[in-house]
C-alpha positions as CSV (number, residue, x, y, z in Angstrom):
1,M,142.5,128.5,81.1
2,T,139.5,126.8,80.9
3,I,139.4,122.7,81.5
4,C,137.3,120.5,79.3
5,L,136.1,117.1,80.7
6,V,135.2,114.5,77.9
7,A,132.9,111.9,78.6
8,G,133.4,107.9,78.9
9,P,132.3,106.0,75.6
10,P,128.4,105.7,75.7
11,G,127.1,102.5,76.8
12,S,129.8,101.9,79.4
13,T,127.6,101.1,82.4
14,G,129.9,99.9,85.1
15,T,127.8,96.5,84.8
16,A,130.9,93.6,84.5
17,P,130.2,90.7,87.0
18,A,131.4,91.1,90.4
19,I,133.9,88.6,91.5
20,P,132.3,86.1,93.6
21,P,133.3,86.3,97.3
22,H,134.8,82.9,97.5
23,E,137.0,83.3,94.7
24,R,138.4,87.2,96.2
25,C,139.3,85.1,99.3
26,R,141.3,82.8,97.4
27,Y,143.0,85.6,95.4
28,R,143.8,87.1,98.6
29,A,145.3,83.5,100.1
30,A,147.1,83.5,97.4
31,A,148.5,86.6,97.3
32,H,149.4,86.5,100.8
33,H,151.2,82.9,100.6
34,A,153.2,84.3,97.8
35,R,155.2,87.1,100.0
36,R,155.9,83.9,102.3
37,L,157.0,81.6,99.1
38,Y,159.0,84.5,97.5
39,P,160.3,87.0,100.0
40,G,161.5,90.7,98.6
41,C,160.6,92.1,95.5
42,V,159.1,89.4,93.8
43,G,156.7,88.1,96.5
44,E,155.6,92.1,96.8
45,L,155.0,92.1,93.3
46,L,152.8,88.9,93.4
47,H,151.1,89.7,96.4
48,R,150.1,93.1,95.0
49,E,149.0,91.8,92.1
50,L,146.8,89.1,92.8
51,L,145.3,91.7,95.4
52,A,144.7,93.8,92.6
53,Y,143.2,91.1,90.6
54,A,141.0,90.2,93.8
55,D,139.5,93.8,94.0
56,F,139.0,94.6,90.3
57,G,141.7,93.2,87.6
58,H,139.5,90.0,86.9
59,R,137.4,92.3,84.2
60,F,141.0,92.8,82.4
61,D,142.2,89.3,82.6
62,R,141.4,87.6,78.8
63,E,144.0,85.0,79.2
64,A,143.2,83.8,82.9
65,L,146.6,84.0,83.9
66,V,146.0,85.4,87.1
67,P,143.7,82.5,88.2
68,R,146.1,79.9,87.3
69,L,149.0,82.2,88.8
70,A,146.8,81.7,92.2
71,D,146.5,78.0,91.6
72,E,150.1,77.5,91.2
73,I,151.0,79.5,94.4
74,L,148.5,78.0,96.2
75,A,150.0,74.4,95.3
76,C,153.3,75.2,96.6
77,P,153.5,74.2,100.3
78,L,156.0,76.2,102.6
79,R,159.3,74.7,104.0
80,P,159.0,73.8,107.3
81,A,161.2,76.2,108.2
82,D,159.8,79.2,106.6
83,E,156.9,78.6,108.4
84,H,158.4,80.1,111.7
85,Q,160.5,82.9,110.6
86,P,159.9,86.3,111.7
87,G,157.5,87.8,109.3
88,A,156.3,84.7,107.6
């Protein structure tokens, strides 16, 4: 059996602009904050999506949903009782 590899489309140079370091830190902070705001599966999903966006997903987000999500999450304060729980 022969494996035939197909090259990608011509002109794809991988030169998408990198996300600025301060923005990457903001999305990572929002990811960790989301875990504390929403314990369980919802928080884990938000955490993973925000981290993935910080790493490389910004190139695919044409509607700017994740930046709006990060703004919303970072605007939500933790309740005082949540800050002192283990794992928070």
